[in-house]
N, C-alpha and C positions, 0 to 999 in steps of 0.2 A: 275323890268323889266316887260313890258307889255306882256301878252300872245300873241303868234302869231296865229291868227285864220283866217280861210278862209274868203274871202270877201263874204258878203251876201247882197241880195236885201234889199231895204228899206221896213219897215213894211207897211201894207195896212192901217188898222185903229187901230192897237194895240199901246198902250201907255206905258205899264209897264209889265215887266216879274217878277213874284213872284217865288222865289226859296225856296222850303221847304227842310230843311236838318234835318232829324230825326237822333238823336245821342244817342248812348248808350255805355258808357265806351270807348271813343275814345280820351283820353287825349293827345296822342302822334301825332294825325293827324288833329284834328278839327281846330286848328289855321291855319294850312297850307291850308286846303280846303277852309276856309273862305277867306284867302288872295287871292287864285286863283279866287274865285268867284267874288271878288271885282274888279279884274284886267281885266277880259274879256271885250274886246271892243265890245259894243253893240249899235245898233241904237235906243234904247228905254231905258226908266228908268228901274231900277231894285230895288227890295227889297228882303232881305234875312231873312227868318224866321227859326230860329234854335230851334227845339223842343228837349230838353234834356229829355230822357225817363227814368229818375230815375238813372242816372249814380252814381257810388260810387267810381270811381277810380281817382277823381280829375278833371274830365272834367268840372264840374260846376265852379270850381275855374278859369279855363282857360277862360270859356265863360264870366265870370263876367268882364273880361278886354277887351272883344271884342265887346260888344254891343255899337251901335252908331246910327246915324240917318238912316243908311242903313240896319243895322243888328239888328233884334229884337230877344231876347231870351225868350223862353217860357219853363217853368219847369213842368214836371210831378212829383208828389211826390213819385211815385213808378213806377217800370218798368211795362209797359202795352203792349209793342210790337210796331213794325214798323208801322203797319197799324193804330193803335190808335194814334201814334205820327203824322202821316200824316193827319189824320182827324182833330186833334187839330190844326195843321198848317193851314188847309183850313179855319178854322174859324177866322184866324188872318190876312189873306192876303188881298190885295186890288188890285192886278194886274188883267189884262184880259188874260194873259197867265201864265201857271203854269208849272214848271219843278221840278222833284224830283231829289235830289242830295244826295248820300250817303256821309258820313263823313270820309271814310276810305282810300281815295286816289286811289281806284280801277278805278274810273271814273274821267276823267279830264275835268273841266269846259271849257277848250279850245275847246272842241267839241260842245259846245252849239250852235254856229252859224250854224253848219251842221243840227241840229234839227230845228232851226228856219227858215231856208231857205224855205222849202216846205210850211210852214204856211204863210210866208210873200208873197209868189207867188200865194197863193190861191189853192194850190194842196191838202191840208189836214188841218184838225183841230186837229188831233192827230198824233204825230210822235214818233216812238220808235227808240232808238239807238241800233243797233245790234252789239253784240260782236263777232259774227261769220262771219261777212263780212268785218271787219276792222282788223288792226294790233293788236296783242294781245300777252300777256304773256300766254302761254298755261295753262289752268286750269287742276286740277286733273281729271283723267279719269272718275271716277264715278260721279263727279260733271258735267262733259260734258255729260255723258249718261243721267243723270237726267234732265238736261236742255233740251236736244234734245227730250227726251220722252215727257216731259210736253208740249213742243212747238208743237210736232206732235199731241198730244191729243187735244190741243187747235184748231189746224187746222182742225182736223176731226170733232170735235163737233160744231165748229162755222163757217165752210166753208170759211176758210181764208188760207193764205200762209205765215204766219210769220216765221222768222228764229230765233227769240229770244224773247219769251214771258216773260221770267223771268228777262229781263234787268232792271236795276234800272232806266236808262235814258228814262223817259216817259214825253213827253211834251204835254200839253192839252190847247186848248181854254177853258177858264174858264167856259163858258156856258155848255160845254160838261159835266164837273164834276158836275155842279149845277143841271143837269138834271138826275143824277143817285144817288142812295143811297148806301153808302159804310158801311160795318159792320165789316170787318175783323180786328183783333187786331194785329196779328203777320205778318209773311211773306205772309199770304194769300191775302194781298193787291194786289200783282202782278197779280195772276189769276183772282181775283174778279173784279178789275177794267177793265182788258182786256175783260173778258167775258161780263160784263155789257155794256161796250162801243160798242162791236161788236153787242150785242143783240139790242142795241138802234138804230142800222142802220149805225153807223159811220164805215168807213174803215180806217185802220191804215196804215200809211206810215212809211217805215223804211229807215234809213240811216246808213252807216257804222261809227263806232266809235272805238277809241282805248280802250284797256282794260288791266289793270295790276292786275290780280287776286291775292288775298291772299290765304294762306293755313291756316289750323286750328291753327298751332302753332304761326301764325302771327296775330291771332285775328279774323279769319273768324267765324261768328256766325251761319250761316244757316247749317242745318244738314239734313240727310236722312229723319228724321221724318217730317221735313217741306215739303219735296217732296210729301209724302203721304197726308199731309194736303192740299197741293195745288191741288192734283188730286181730292180730295173730293170737294173742292170749285168749280172746273171746272164742275164737274158732277152736283152739286146742282144748280148752276146757269143755267145750260142747261135745267134742267127739271122743274125749278121753274116756276109756272104760274103767279107769282106776277108781276104786272106792274113795269117797271123800272123807269119811270119818276114820281118820288114821292116827289120831293123837291120844293114845291111852294115857291114863292119869300118871303112870310111872314115868313115861317119857317126858311129860310136861313138868313133873317135879324135878327130874334130872336137868332139864333145860333151864329151869328157874335158878338152879343152884350154880350153874357155871356157863351155860351156852349163851352166846350172844347172836344167834341167827346163823343161817346157813349161807 
């Protein structure tokens, strides 16, 4: 059955959506998320790049049966973190739009058209899906507090008004990502990419999405320690004097030929 998605405008000049799915020990959900990702009705081509980040629970066995002309599976020999998996995915994609999709079913690909609409109408080149403005299964209290605190810190440091910095659903014009350098290995990807996008002069557009949060006993991996790490990333990116546009085309081409992330 095809996912029911809201109608969206036709794309301006975009041809392909690249979906990066970082995966670590998600044997029970990865096949379903890929099924949903394949079924979303889109007005442009798609490719799905699944980066298995050293899974040991049988996820790789599941993925071995899912690769096809639309789905490419890339393997890390050992666990390196979500940020490292996303960087690896970026070296394998060919689309001019990029979206990050977790493999745990907390985020529903049926919401992709909501994120694509502002890009297709020329309103934005970066769109975040906010868990706090759409329907959701309520998250644990301290997770809520941590998310709101980190988002508030982002707003203060970078003069913006986001409602959900830590959301997984981040959609980018590929050129925006090509123009910044990412280094975080774990969950620091979320604050790092947000900080560097904002410092580069881009404004982030937000749309409401649905959210079905997991709890720790259901397999949720992020912890309070990652919250402190995220705070450190936000502060370092704010005070860093280093230029952000450090990715010349030659280096990008070299990376796509053989590099799988730092």
